[in-house]
Biopython code that builds the backbone (N, CA, C, O; Angstrom):
import numpy as np
from Bio.PDB.StructureBuilder import StructureBuilder

atoms = [
    (1, "UNK", "N", (1.106, -0.884, -0.172)),
    (1, "UNK", "CA", (0.089, -0.326, -0.452)),
    (1, "UNK", "C", (0.854, 1.309, -0.155)),
    (1, "UNK", "O", (0.358, 2.302, -0.687)),
    (2, "UNK", "N", (2.186, 1.428, 0.811)),
    (2, "UNK", "CA", (2.652, 2.306, 0.749)),
    (2, "UNK", "C", (3.712, 2.939, -0.507)),
    (2, "UNK", "O", (4.113, 4.018, -0.941)),
    (3, "UNK", "N", (3.853, 1.432, -0.752)),
    (3, "UNK", "CA", (4.584, 1.682, -2.462)),
    (3, "UNK", "C", (4.601, 2.340, -3.319)),
    (3, "UNK", "O", (5.423, 2.941, -4.012)),
    (4, "UNK", "N", (2.427, 2.034, -3.159)),
    (4, "UNK", "CA", (1.339, 2.871, -4.552)),
    (4, "UNK", "C", (0.986, 4.091, -4.254)),
    (4, "UNK", "O", (0.586, 4.667, -5.266)),
    (5, "UNK", "N", (0.940, 5.071, -2.849)),
    (5, "UNK", "CA", (1.072, 5.960, -2.552)),
    (5, "UNK", "C", (2.407, 6.661, -2.640)),
    (5, "UNK", "O", (2.340, 7.869, -2.866)),
    (6, "UNK", "N", (4.316, 5.812, -2.424)),
    (6, "UNK", "CA", (4.767, 6.653, -2.412)),
    (6, "UNK", "C", (5.557, 6.589, -4.034)),
    (6, "UNK", "O", (6.495, 7.377, -4.159)),
    (7, "UNK", "N", (5.209, 5.664, -5.310)),
    (7, "UNK", "CA", (4.972, 5.757, -6.530)),
    (7, "UNK", "C", (4.039, 7.070, -7.403)),
    (7, "UNK", "O", (4.342, 7.636, -8.453)),
    (8, "UNK", "N", (2.706, 7.290, -6.425)),
    (8, "UNK", "CA", (2.167, 8.185, -7.070)),
    (8, "UNK", "C", (2.748, 9.873, -6.721)),
    (8, "UNK", "O", (2.991, 10.797, -7.498)),
    (9, "UNK", "N", (2.849, 9.774, -5.005)),
    (9, "UNK", "CA", (3.285, 10.987, -4.745)),
    (9, "UNK", "C", (4.941, 11.189, -5.744)),
    (9, "UNK", "O", (4.800, 12.258, -6.338)),
    (10, "UNK", "N", (6.132, 10.679, -6.052)),
    (10, "UNK", "CA", (7.140, 10.693, -7.331)),
    (10, "UNK", "C", (6.307, 11.087, -8.816)),
    (10, "UNK", "O", (6.731, 11.809, -9.718)),
    (11, "UNK", "N", (5.319, 10.547, -8.765)),
    (11, "UNK", "CA", (5.041, 11.499, -10.224)),
    (11, "UNK", "C", (4.762, 13.119, -9.860)),
    (11, "UNK", "O", (4.991, 13.981, -10.708)),
    (12, "UNK", "N", (4.405, 13.352, -8.936)),
    (12, "UNK", "CA", (4.161, 14.713, -8.659)),
    (12, "UNK", "C", (5.091, 15.589, -7.880)),
    (12, "UNK", "O", (4.719, 16.609, -7.299)),
    (13, "UNK", "N", (6.250, 15.166, -7.897)),
    (13, "UNK", "CA", (7.274, 15.462, -7.161)),
    (13, "UNK", "C", (7.427, 16.942, -7.833)),
    (13, "UNK", "O", (7.107, 17.293, -8.969)),
    (14, "UNK", "N", (7.937, 17.599, -6.919)),
    (14, "UNK", "CA", (7.980, 19.235, -7.759)),
    (14, "UNK", "C", (6.978, 19.700, -8.844)),
    (14, "UNK", "O", (7.142, 20.487, -9.776)),
    (15, "UNK", "N", (6.076, 19.109, -8.523)),
    (15, "UNK", "CA", (4.270, 20.189, -8.949)),
    (15, "UNK", "C", (3.496, 20.560, -8.092)),
    (15, "UNK", "O", (3.470, 20.084, -6.957)),
    (16, "UNK", "N", (2.670, 21.567, -8.555)),
    (16, "UNK", "CA", (2.325, 22.988, -7.345)),
    (16, "UNK", "C", (1.434, 21.922, -7.367)),
    (16, "UNK", "O", (1.130, 21.124, -8.253)),
    (17, "UNK", "N", (0.955, 22.115, -5.825)),
    (17, "UNK", "CA", (-0.119, 21.106, -5.657)),
    (17, "UNK", "C", (-1.417, 22.083, -4.711)),
    (17, "UNK", "O", (-1.016, 23.025, -4.028)),
    (18, "UNK", "N", (-2.408, 21.872, -4.739)),
    (18, "UNK", "CA", (-3.371, 22.600, -3.282)),
    (18, "UNK", "C", (-3.575, 21.499, -2.673)),
    (18, "UNK", "O", (-4.264, 20.564, -3.081)),
    (19, "UNK", "N", (-2.866, 21.583, -1.473)),
    (19, "UNK", "CA", (-3.128, 20.642, 0.070)),
    (19, "UNK", "C", (-3.918, 21.018, 0.531)),
    (19, "UNK", "O", (-3.805, 22.235, 0.682)),
    (20, "UNK", "N", (-5.604, 20.255, 1.248)),
    (20, "UNK", "CA", (-6.254, 20.406, 2.184)),
    (20, "UNK", "C", (-6.438, 19.514, 3.453)),
    (20, "UNK", "O", (-7.200, 18.597, 3.758)),
    (21, "UNK", "N", (-5.376, 20.199, 4.079)),
    (21, "UNK", "CA", (-5.331, 19.767, 5.848)),
    (21, "UNK", "C", (-5.847, 20.038, 6.669)),
    (21, "UNK", "O", (-5.801, 21.209, 7.044)),
    (22, "UNK", "N", (-6.785, 18.841, 7.529)),
    (22, "UNK", "CA", (-7.543, 19.219, 8.588)),
    (22, "UNK", "C", (-6.678, 19.021, 9.708)),
    (22, "UNK", "O", (-6.005, 18.038, 10.018)),
    (23, "UNK", "N", (-6.891, 20.720, 10.549)),
    (23, "UNK", "CA", (-6.262, 20.870, 11.813)),
    (23, "UNK", "C", (-6.674, 20.499, 12.738)),
    (23, "UNK", "O", (-5.989, 20.856, 13.697)),
    (24, "UNK", "N", (-8.161, 19.459, 13.199)),
    (24, "UNK", "CA", (-9.292, 19.234, 13.466)),
    (24, "UNK", "C", (-10.354, 20.109, 13.830)),
    (24, "UNK", "O", (-10.538, 21.294, 13.553)),
    (25, "UNK", "N", (-10.974, 19.354, 14.459)),
    (25, "UNK", "CA", (-11.781, 20.756, 15.571)),
    (25, "UNK", "C", (-12.737, 20.982, 14.796)),
    (25, "UNK", "O", (-13.636, 21.652, 15.303)),
    (26, "UNK", "N", (-12.954, 20.514, 13.216)),
    (26, "UNK", "CA", (-13.461, 20.512, 12.066)),
    (26, "UNK", "C", (-13.019, 22.060, 11.408)),
    (26, "UNK", "O", (-13.835, 22.759, 10.807)),
    (27, "UNK", "N", (-12.156, 22.300, 11.544)),
    (27, "UNK", "CA", (-10.986, 23.201, 10.577)),
    (27, "UNK", "C", (-9.895, 22.803, 9.908)),
    (27, "UNK", "O", (-8.922, 22.108, 10.203)),
    (28, "UNK", "N", (-10.268, 23.414, 8.892)),
    (28, "UNK", "CA", (-9.474, 22.931, 7.275)),
    (28, "UNK", "C", (-8.951, 24.461, 7.106)),
    (28, "UNK", "O", (-9.497, 25.555, 7.251)),
    (29, "UNK", "N", (-7.299, 23.930, 6.634)),
    (29, "UNK", "CA", (-6.630, 25.086, 6.380)),
    (29, "UNK", "C", (-6.440, 24.724, 4.301)),
    (29, "UNK", "O", (-6.283, 23.549, 3.971)),
    (30, "UNK", "N", (-6.482, 25.789, 3.216)),
    (30, "UNK", "CA", (-6.567, 24.837, 2.379)),
    (30, "UNK", "C", (-4.958, 26.060, 1.495)),
    (30, "UNK", "O", (-4.946, 27.240, 1.145)),
    (31, "UNK", "N", (-3.988, 25.065, 1.471)),
    (31, "UNK", "CA", (-2.674, 26.172, 0.778)),
    (31, "UNK", "C", (-2.023, 25.184, -0.654)),
    (31, "UNK", "O", (-1.886, 24.109, -1.238)),
    (32, "UNK", "N", (-1.875, 26.159, -0.589)),
    (32, "UNK", "CA", (-1.053, 25.863, -2.280)),
    (32, "UNK", "C", (0.902, 25.178, -2.710)),
    (32, "UNK", "O", (0.959, 25.197, -3.940)),
    (33, "UNK", "N", (1.369, 25.005, -2.518)),
    (33, "UNK", "CA", (2.418, 24.051, -2.412)),
    (33, "UNK", "C", (3.078, 22.991, -3.255)),
    (33, "UNK", "O", (2.514, 22.367, -4.154)),
    (34, "UNK", "N", (4.600, 22.821, -2.792)),
    (34, "UNK", "CA", (4.974, 22.353, -3.470)),
    (34, "UNK", "C", (5.640, 20.592, -3.208)),
    (34, "UNK", "O", (5.950, 20.271, -2.061)),
    (35, "UNK", "N", (5.745, 19.930, -3.959)),
    (35, "UNK", "CA", (6.401, 18.216, -3.009)),
    (35, "UNK", "C", (8.028, 18.599, -2.903)),
    (35, "UNK", "O", (8.819, 18.486, -3.838)),
    (36, "UNK", "N", (8.137, 18.760, -2.448)),
    (36, "UNK", "CA", (9.850, 18.709, -2.193)),
    (36, "UNK", "C", (10.176, 17.364, -2.704)),
    (36, "UNK", "O", (10.289, 17.169, -3.914)),
    (37, "UNK", "N", (10.377, 16.161, -1.579)),
    (37, "UNK", "CA", (11.014, 15.465, -1.782)),
    (37, "UNK", "C", (9.592, 13.720, -1.385)),
    (37, "UNK", "O", (8.446, 13.633, -0.943)),
    (38, "UNK", "N", (9.893, 13.438, -1.529)),
    (38, "UNK", "CA", (10.067, 12.052, -1.110)),
    (38, "UNK", "C", (10.850, 10.434, -0.537)),
    (38, "UNK", "O", (11.621, 9.739, -1.200)),
    (39, "UNK", "N", (10.377, 10.183, 0.797)),
    (39, "UNK", "CA", (10.642, 9.307, 1.511)),
    (39, "UNK", "C", (10.046, 8.029, 1.809)),
    (39, "UNK", "O", (8.860, 7.754, 1.632)),
    (40, "UNK", "N", (10.917, 7.278, 2.260)),
    (40, "UNK", "CA", (10.234, 5.958, 2.324)),
    (40, "UNK", "C", (8.758, 6.051, 3.142)),
    (40, "UNK", "O", (7.779, 5.425, 2.734)),
    (41, "UNK", "N", (8.720, 6.795, 4.187)),
    (41, "UNK", "CA", (6.855, 6.463, 5.203)),
    (41, "UNK", "C", (6.692, 8.165, 4.616)),
    (41, "UNK", "O", (5.546, 8.614, 4.655)),
    (42, "UNK", "N", (7.588, 8.913, 4.188)),
    (42, "UNK", "CA", (7.171, 10.260, 4.674)),
    (42, "UNK", "C", (7.355, 11.334, 3.412)),
    (42, "UNK", "O", (8.493, 11.273, 2.945)),
    (43, "UNK", "N", (6.787, 11.967, 2.983)),
    (43, "UNK", "CA", (7.255, 13.609, 1.612)),
    (43, "UNK", "C", (6.910, 14.797, 2.703)),
    (43, "UNK", "O", (6.171, 14.587, 3.665)),
    (44, "UNK", "N", (7.466, 15.933, 2.467)),
    (44, "UNK", "CA", (7.511, 16.547, 2.027)),
    (44, "UNK", "C", (6.746, 18.117, 1.666)),
    (44, "UNK", "O", (6.698, 18.070, 0.437)),
    (45, "UNK", "N", (6.352, 18.981, 1.932)),
    (45, "UNK", "CA", (5.044, 19.730, 0.338)),
    (45, "UNK", "C", (6.376, 21.200, 1.401)),
    (45, "UNK", "O", (7.050, 21.129, 2.428)),
    (46, "UNK", "N", (6.073, 22.488, 0.184)),
    (46, "UNK", "CA", (7.273, 23.403, 0.737)),
    (46, "UNK", "C", (5.772, 24.303, 0.776)),
    (46, "UNK", "O", (5.159, 24.551, -0.263)),
    (47, "UNK", "N", (5.465, 24.585, 1.652)),
    (47, "UNK", "CA", (3.409, 25.740, 1.329)),
    (47, "UNK", "C", (4.781, 26.990, 1.809)),
    (47, "UNK", "O", (5.605, 26.631, 2.651)),
    (48, "UNK", "N", (4.872, 28.325, 1.216)),
    (48, "UNK", "CA", (4.988, 29.916, 1.590)),
    (48, "UNK", "C", (6.158, 29.389, 2.383)),
    (48, "UNK", "O", (6.013, 28.943, 3.521)),
    (49, "UNK", "N", (7.297, 29.448, 1.774)),
    (49, "UNK", "CA", (8.531, 29.009, 1.833)),
    (49, "UNK", "C", (9.159, 28.193, 3.148)),
    (49, "UNK", "O", (10.256, 28.232, 3.705)),
    (50, "UNK", "N", (8.060, 27.515, 3.350)),
    (50, "UNK", "CA", (8.476, 26.954, 4.832)),
    (50, "UNK", "C", (8.110, 25.672, 4.138)),
    (50, "UNK", "O", (7.150, 25.579, 3.374)),
    (51, "UNK", "N", (9.339, 24.186, 4.599)),
    (51, "UNK", "CA", (8.596, 22.342, 4.348)),
    (51, "UNK", "C", (8.253, 21.834, 5.565)),
    (51, "UNK", "O", (8.680, 22.224, 6.652)),
    (52, "UNK", "N", (7.532, 21.023, 5.379)),
    (52, "UNK", "CA", (6.427, 21.262, 6.171)),
    (52, "UNK", "C", (6.727, 19.404, 5.548)),
    (52, "UNK", "O", (7.176, 18.970, 4.486)),
    (53, "UNK", "N", (6.272, 18.789, 6.683)),
    (53, "UNK", "CA", (7.100, 16.452, 6.269)),
    (53, "UNK", "C", (5.037, 16.158, 6.678)),
    (53, "UNK", "O", (4.429, 16.482, 7.697)),
    (54, "UNK", "N", (4.765, 15.798, 6.032)),
    (54, "UNK", "CA", (3.508, 14.481, 6.343)),
    (54, "UNK", "C", (3.878, 13.095, 6.206)),
    (54, "UNK", "O", (4.850, 12.673, 5.579)),
    (55, "UNK", "N", (2.776, 12.225, 7.029)),
    (55, "UNK", "CA", (3.497, 10.855, 6.962)),
    (55, "UNK", "C", (2.452, 10.227, 5.579)),
    (55, "UNK", "O", (1.433, 10.777, 5.161)),
    (56, "UNK", "N", (2.998, 9.081, 5.125)),
    (56, "UNK", "CA", (1.586, 8.677, 4.393)),
    (56, "UNK", "C", (-0.003, 7.950, 4.339)),
    (56, "UNK", "O", (-0.898, 7.760, 3.515)),
    (57, "UNK", "N", (0.354, 7.628, 6.111)),
    (57, "UNK", "CA", (-0.678, 7.466, 6.866)),
    (57, "UNK", "C", (-1.882, 8.487, 6.770)),
    (57, "UNK", "O", (-3.039, 8.128, 6.548)),
    (58, "UNK", "N", (-1.418, 10.032, 6.997)),
    (58, "UNK", "CA", (-1.810, 11.129, 7.010)),
    (58, "UNK", "C", (-3.049, 11.470, 5.935)),
    (58, "UNK", "O", (-4.075, 12.138, 6.065)),
    (59, "UNK", "N", (-2.248, 10.379, 4.328)),
    (59, "UNK", "CA", (-3.341, 11.308, 3.296)),
    (59, "UNK", "C", (-3.923, 9.048, 3.723)),
    (59, "UNK", "O", (-4.598, 8.599, 2.797)),
    (60, "UNK", "N", (-3.767, 8.440, 4.403)),
    (60, "UNK", "CA", (-4.974, 7.263, 3.827)),
    (60, "UNK", "C", (-5.902, 7.810, 5.087)),
    (60, "UNK", "O", (-6.875, 7.057, 5.050)),
    (61, "UNK", "N", (-6.071, 8.615, 6.039)),
    (61, "UNK", "CA", (-6.680, 8.744, 6.679)),
    (61, "UNK", "C", (-6.969, 9.772, 7.068)),
    (61, "UNK", "O", (-7.216, 10.161, 8.210)),
    (62, "UNK", "N", (-6.941, 10.618, 5.468)),
    (62, "UNK", "CA", (-7.410, 12.343, 4.658)),
    (62, "UNK", "C", (-7.248, 13.137, 5.914)),
    (62, "UNK", "O", (-8.175, 13.933, 6.060)),
    (63, "UNK", "N", (-5.820, 13.180, 7.431)),
    (63, "UNK", "CA", (-5.919, 14.084, 7.213)),
    (63, "UNK", "C", (-5.315, 15.386, 6.442)),
    (63, "UNK", "O", (-5.249, 16.577, 6.746)),
    (64, "UNK", "N", (-4.936, 14.683, 5.392)),
    (64, "UNK", "CA", (-4.511, 16.049, 4.260)),
    (64, "UNK", "C", (-4.849, 15.558, 2.912)),
    (64, "UNK", "O", (-4.268, 14.533, 2.554)),
    (65, "UNK", "N", (-5.779, 16.170, 2.013)),
    (65, "UNK", "CA", (-5.498, 15.334, 0.436)),
    (65, "UNK", "C", (-4.830, 16.790, -0.481)),
    (65, "UNK", "O", (-5.060, 17.998, -0.435)),
    (66, "UNK", "N", (-4.314, 16.295, -0.935)),
    (66, "UNK", "CA", (-3.881, 16.496, -2.443)),
    (66, "UNK", "C", (-4.400, 16.455, -3.510)),
    (66, "UNK", "O", (-4.703, 15.423, -4.109)),
    (67, "UNK", "N", (-4.569, 17.585, -3.882)),
    (67, "UNK", "CA", (-4.929, 18.049, -5.514)),
    (67, "UNK", "C", (-3.493, 18.656, -6.237)),
    (67, "UNK", "O", (-2.596, 19.382, -5.809)),
    (68, "UNK", "N", (-3.724, 18.031, -7.458)),
    (68, "UNK", "CA", (-2.143, 18.936, -8.581)),
    (68, "UNK", "C", (-3.335, 20.031, -9.025)),
    (68, "UNK", "O", (-4.533, 20.098, -8.751)),
    (69, "UNK", "N", (-2.577, 20.727, -9.715)),
    (69, "UNK", "CA", (-3.218, 22.345, -9.578)),
    (69, "UNK", "C", (-2.811, 22.027, -11.554)),
    (69, "UNK", "O", (-3.032, 22.912, -12.380)),
]
sb = StructureBuilder()
sb.init_structure("model")
sb.init_model(0)
sb.init_chain("A")
sb.init_seg("    ")
for serial, (resi, resn, name, xyz) in enumerate(atoms, 1):
    if name == "N":
        sb.init_residue(resn, " ", resi, " ")
    sb.init_atom(name, np.array(xyz, "f"), 0.0, 1.0, " ", f" {name:<3s}", serial, name[0])
structure = sb.get_structure()
């Protein structure tokens, strides 16, 4: 399962994405960013000059949803 997610992220690495981030308590934040790196269990997104990491589990649990721009 993780290999499938990693392969999908590798396809959009370096490209612009819209990230919908669930911050809990019915709060969601929508940001534009770029997929910077993809590792074995995490990936990083640069949003407004800040690099933030997320795990593949965050994608599975829909804590973050990525959409290609």
